[in-house]
N, C-alpha and C positions, 0 to 999 in steps of 0.2 A: 504494500500500500504506500502511495507517495506521502512525503512529509506533509503534515497538516498545519495549516496556518493557525496561529493563536486566535482564539475567539475575541480576545480584547482588541486585536488589530482589525477584526473583520467587520465590514459594514453589513447592513441588513440584506442588501441585494446579493452579496457574495455568500452570506450564510444561508439564505434561502435557496440559492442555486445549488450549493453543496448538499443541503438537506434533500432537495429533489433528486439529486443523483443517487444519494444513499437509498432513498425510498425505491427508486427504480431498480437498483441492484438487489435489494432485499426481495422485491416483488418478483424478480426474475427466477428466483429459486436456484440459481447457479452458484451460490456462495457456500463455502464450507461453514460448518457450525461455529467454529472459533471466530472466523472472520465475520459471520453474521452477528455474533454477540458484540464484537468490537464496533461494527458499523452501527448497530442499534444504540450503543452507548454514545457514540459520536453524534448520531442523529438526535438523540435526546438532548444532548448539550447544545446542539445547533438550534433546536426548537425553543429551548429556554432562552437562548441568546436572542433569537428573533422576537420572542415575546417581550423581553426586556426592552429591546430597541423600539418596538411599537409603543410600549407604555411611555417611554421617554419622549417619543414624538408626540403622543397625545397631550402630554403636559405642556408642550411648546405651542400647540395649536391655538390660535386666536381667531375669533370670528369678527368680521368687519360689519359694523352696524352704523346706521344713520343716527347721529346724535340729535338732541333736542334743538340744537342750533343749526341743523341741516348739514353739519360737517361729518365726514366719515371718521370713525374712530374704531379702535379695537377693544375687545373685552374677552376675558377668558371664555372659551367654548364650554358649553354644558354637554359633556360627553357621557354623563351618567345615565 
């Protein structure tokens, strides 16, 4: 298996692409048991990383609203 990039250095898109590759390999059924376990563990770590990145992005999202004075302004988005 090629050397894996550290999750800390990985952006969301790269992590998601790697996770999709792992899922594809596992679904193919052509992977030995030991490698399947390693792939599953890496996939679980990637899934958690993607989830964290999405949560971080949600916290940064602002919605643009029209203020009382007619000017555009931002306020925290209600994502709940």
